[in-house]
C-alpha positions as CSV (number, residue, x, y, z in Angstrom):
1,M,52.5,122.6,160.2
2,A,50.4,122.6,157.0
3,Y,46.8,121.5,157.8
4,Q,44.4,120.0,155.3
5,T,41.1,119.8,157.2
6,L,41.3,122.9,159.2
7,V,42.8,126.4,159.4
8,L,44.8,127.7,162.4
9,E,45.4,131.5,162.6
10,R,47.2,133.1,165.5
11,G,47.4,136.8,166.4
12,R,47.8,138.3,169.8
13,P,45.8,137.7,171.9
14,L,43.4,135.4,169.9
15,A,43.7,132.3,167.9
16,Y,41.2,130.9,165.4
17,L,40.7,127.2,164.6
18,R,38.3,126.7,161.6
19,L,37.1,123.4,160.2
20,R,37.6,123.9,156.4
21,R,35.6,121.3,154.6
22,P,32.3,123.2,154.2
23,E,31.4,121.3,150.9
24,R,31.3,118.1,153.0
25,G,29.5,119.6,156.0
26,N,32.9,119.9,157.9
27,L,32.7,116.1,158.6
28,I,35.4,114.8,160.9
29,D,37.7,111.8,160.1
30,G,40.9,110.5,161.6
31,Q,43.0,113.1,159.8
32,T,40.8,115.9,161.3
33,V,41.3,114.5,164.8
34,Q,45.0,114.3,164.3
35,E,45.2,117.8,163.0
36,I,43.1,119.2,165.9
37,E,45.5,117.5,168.3
38,S,48.5,118.9,166.5
39,A,46.9,122.4,166.5
40,C,46.2,122.1,170.2
41,R,49.9,121.2,170.9
42,E,50.9,124.4,169.0
43,L,48.5,126.5,170.9
44,A,49.3,125.1,174.4
45,D,52.9,126.3,174.0
46,D,52.0,129.8,172.7
47,E,51.8,132.1,175.7
48,A,50.8,135.0,173.4
49,V,47.5,133.3,172.7
50,R,45.0,134.0,175.5
51,V,41.7,132.7,174.0
52,V,40.9,130.3,171.2
53,I,37.8,130.5,169.0
54,L,36.7,127.3,167.2
55,T,34.2,127.5,164.3
56,G,33.4,126.0,160.9
57,E,33.6,127.5,157.5
58,G,30.4,127.8,155.5
59,D,26.9,127.5,156.9
60,V,27.5,124.3,158.9
61,F,29.6,123.8,162.1
62,C,30.0,120.0,161.7
63,R,27.5,117.4,160.6
64,G,29.3,114.5,162.2
65,W,31.7,111.8,161.3
66,D,33.0,111.2,157.8
67,L,31.9,107.7,157.1
68,S,33.1,107.6,153.5
69,G,35.8,105.0,154.3
70,F,33.4,102.8,156.4
71,D,32.4,99.5,154.8
72,P,29.9,97.6,156.9
73,E,30.6,94.4,155.0
74,R,34.2,94.4,156.1
75,E,34.2,95.7,159.6
76,S,32.0,96.8,162.5
77,P,31.5,100.5,163.4
78,L,33.6,99.9,166.5
79,A,36.5,98.4,164.5
80,W,36.3,101.3,162.0
81,A,36.3,103.9,164.7
82,R,39.2,102.3,166.5
83,R,41.2,102.1,163.2
84,Q,40.5,105.8,162.6
85,G,41.7,106.7,166.1
86,L,38.2,108.1,167.0
87,L,37.5,106.2,170.2
88,G,38.1,107.5,173.7
89,D,38.3,111.2,173.9
90,P,39.4,112.5,170.5
91,F,38.5,116.1,171.3
92,G,39.9,116.1,174.9
93,C,42.9,118.1,173.7
94,L,40.6,121.1,173.4
95,A,39.3,120.6,176.9
96,R,42.9,120.3,178.2
97,L,44.1,123.5,176.5
98,P,45.3,126.0,179.2
99,Q,43.5,128.8,177.3
100,P,39.7,129.1,177.3
101,V,38.1,127.8,174.1
102,I,35.0,129.4,172.6
103,A,32.9,127.4,170.1
104,A,31.2,129.7,167.6
105,V,28.6,127.2,166.3
106,N,27.7,128.7,162.9
107,G,25.3,126.0,161.9
108,D,24.3,122.4,162.5
109,A,26.3,120.5,165.1
110,L,25.4,116.9,164.8
111,S,27.0,113.8,166.3
112,A,30.7,114.5,166.4
113,G,29.9,118.2,165.9
114,V,28.0,118.3,169.2
115,E,30.9,116.4,170.9
116,L,33.4,118.8,169.4
117,A,31.5,121.8,170.8
118,L,31.1,120.1,174.2
119,A,34.8,119.9,174.5
120,C,35.0,123.7,174.4
121,D,34.6,125.9,177.5
122,V,31.9,128.3,176.1
123,R,29.5,127.8,173.2
124,L,27.8,130.5,171.2
125,A,25.3,129.6,168.4
126,A,23.9,131.1,165.3
127,E,20.1,131.3,165.2
128,E,20.0,128.6,162.5
129,A,22.1,126.1,164.5
130,R,20.7,122.7,165.5
131,F,22.2,120.2,167.9
132,A,21.6,116.4,167.9
133,C,23.1,113.1,169.0
134,P,21.5,110.8,166.5
135,E,23.7,107.7,167.1
136,T,21.1,105.4,168.7
137,A,19.1,105.4,165.5
138,H,22.1,103.6,164.0
139,G,22.6,101.1,166.8
140,V,25.5,102.9,168.5
141,I,26.0,105.6,171.2
142,P,27.9,108.8,171.1
143,W,31.5,107.7,171.5
144,A,33.6,110.9,171.6
145,G,32.5,112.3,175.0
146,G,28.8,113.0,174.3
147,T,27.4,110.7,177.0
148,Q,29.7,112.2,179.6
149,R,30.1,115.9,178.8
150,L,26.5,116.6,177.7
151,P,24.9,115.6,181.1
152,R,27.5,117.7,182.9
153,I,26.4,120.7,181.0
154,V,22.6,120.4,180.5
155,G,21.8,117.9,183.3
156,R,21.1,114.2,183.2
157,G,17.4,114.3,182.2
158,K,17.8,116.6,179.1
159,A,21.0,114.8,178.1
160,L,19.3,111.4,178.2
161,E,16.3,112.8,176.2
162,M,18.7,114.1,173.5
163,I,20.8,110.9,173.4
164,L,17.9,108.4,173.6
165,T,15.6,110.0,171.1
166,G,18.3,111.4,168.8
167,E,16.1,114.4,168.1
168,A,17.6,117.8,167.4
169,V,17.2,120.9,169.5
170,D,17.3,124.3,167.9
171,A,19.4,127.2,169.1
172,K,16.6,128.7,171.2
173,E,16.2,125.4,173.1
174,A,20.0,125.0,173.4
175,L,20.1,128.4,175.1
176,R,17.3,127.5,177.4
177,I,18.9,124.3,178.6
178,G,22.4,125.9,179.0
179,L,24.0,124.1,176.1
180,V,25.0,127.5,174.6
181,S,25.2,130.8,176.4
182,Q,24.3,133.1,173.5
183,V,22.4,133.0,170.3
184,T,22.9,135.6,167.5
185,P,22.3,136.0,163.8
186,R,24.9,134.1,161.9
187,E,26.4,137.3,160.4
188,R,27.1,138.5,164.0
189,L,28.2,135.3,165.5
190,L,32.0,135.7,165.0
191,A,31.9,139.3,166.2
192,G,30.1,138.1,169.3
193,A,32.7,135.4,169.9
194,E,35.5,137.9,169.4
195,A,33.9,140.4,171.8
196,L,33.6,137.7,174.5
197,A,37.2,136.5,173.8
198,G,38.4,140.1,174.1
199,R,36.8,140.5,177.5
200,I,38.5,137.3,178.7
201,A,41.8,138.3,177.1
202,D,41.8,141.6,179.1
203,R,41.9,139.7,182.3
204,G,45.0,138.3,184.0
205,P,46.1,135.5,181.7
206,I,47.5,133.3,184.6
207,A,44.4,133.8,186.6
208,V,42.2,132.9,183.6
209,R,44.1,129.7,183.0
210,Y,44.0,128.8,186.7
211,A,40.3,129.5,186.8
212,K,39.7,127.1,183.9
213,E,41.9,124.5,185.6
214,A,40.1,124.9,188.9
215,V,36.7,124.4,187.4
216,S,37.7,121.6,185.0
217,R,39.6,119.5,187.6
218,G,37.3,120.4,190.5
219,L,34.3,118.8,188.8
220,D,36.0,115.4,189.2
221,M,36.8,116.0,192.9
222,T,34.8,116.0,196.1
223,L,33.8,119.4,197.2
224,E,36.4,119.3,200.0
225,Q,39.2,118.4,197.6
226,A,38.1,121.0,195.1
227,L,38.1,123.7,197.7
228,R,41.6,122.8,198.8
229,Y,42.7,122.8,195.2
230,E,41.2,126.2,194.6
231,T,43.1,127.5,197.7
232,D,46.3,126.1,196.4
233,L,45.9,127.9,193.1
234,T,45.0,131.1,194.8
235,I,48.2,130.9,196.9
236,I,50.3,130.3,193.8
237,L,48.7,133.4,192.1
238,Q,49.9,135.5,195.0
239,T,53.5,135.1,193.9
240,T,52.9,136.4,190.3
241,E,53.7,139.8,189.0
242,D,50.3,140.0,187.4
243,R,48.6,139.8,190.8
244,A,50.8,142.7,192.0
245,E,50.0,144.6,188.9
246,G,46.3,144.0,189.3
247,V,46.4,145.4,192.9
248,R,48.4,148.5,191.7
249,A,46.0,149.1,188.8
250,F,43.0,149.0,191.2
251,L,44.6,151.4,193.6
252,E,45.6,153.8,190.8
253,K,42.2,153.5,189.1
254,R,43.7,152.4,185.7
255,K,43.5,149.4,183.4
256,P,46.1,146.8,184.4
257,N,48.9,145.8,182.1
258,F,49.1,142.1,182.5
259,K,52.2,140.3,181.1
260,G,51.5,136.7,182.1
261,T,54.3,136.5,184.7
């Protein structure tokens, strides 16, 4: 598929998804959401791709929603967002990808930009990056997962502070509260994301996917249910060739050759 608002590049074992409107701050509109969903469908079916890296072109990750088509005289923000297909969980396709997704936040991540990054599994940030949920200043709340994913990552108190005040946190603070796991100079950000992706891609691909699934689904279960689900996935893994190869490689003191089977 030809994309207009983003770039999808695939090469074993990594795939890159880049927002490609840097002249507009990589703002997100209905077309962007549709293209992200389409790219996720392509990636979900590509077993050669083991890790996905999401970033933005230019010096900004994403400054939020593209409101250029919004006319407050004709419709409410809610009606506009519904018409654009932006309500609900527009970035949930990233969270649901079987492959781990790393967000390389190369600059400001505001409003929809924060919510886009939150839908990823791991977030790395450039030193210049800022994170903010400014919606309450405009009489609305974050509507693309911000009120739900942010407290699950940084905790209720800090999430409420960010959402209620709308004030930005810098990359250093984002690292302190666990919003990102690494902060680097912008020129080394992608290399850092690739190094992390490479370490993940070297692991058993089925095990990596099941580990992501166990964590993601387990958070919505009771502990007892989640432990049972973890055991079920562990039992399934025992039947794979990759598990046998992992044992052989350990005993033979060599690097395993995983095939995803």
